[in-house]
C-alpha positions, 0 to 999 in steps of 0.5 A: 196580318195585313193584306197587300197586292204583289205587282202582278195584283195577286193578293197576299197576307203579310205578318205586320209584326215582322215588317222592319222597313217599307220603302219606295224605290219607286215600287214599294218594298216591304222588308221583313225582319227575316230579310225577305223583301216583298214588292207590293202595289200599295204605296208606302203611306197605304202600307203604313196605314194598314199596319196602324189599323192592325195595331190599333185593333190589337191594342183594343183587344179586338179581332182584326178583319178587313172592311166588309169581311166580318161585320162588327169587327175592327177593320181599316178606315173605322173610327177607332179610339184606342183610349176607349 
């Protein structure tokens, strides 16, 4: 799951496993495998980085938490070596 903000700044959590595409039109649109489309404030690169951070944590077998939420757990921006 990744946290993003709708255009009205409301924070939502999206299942990263269901993301099919992310595109800028110029607003960023996340399209899910269900066909649902979500407009978000984050740019394409930021959404991609959130998904990468999430998947790295899953690959390491660590519970995922956003920075500042749960100390000692994997989150965005941390130095993560998947091969470790």
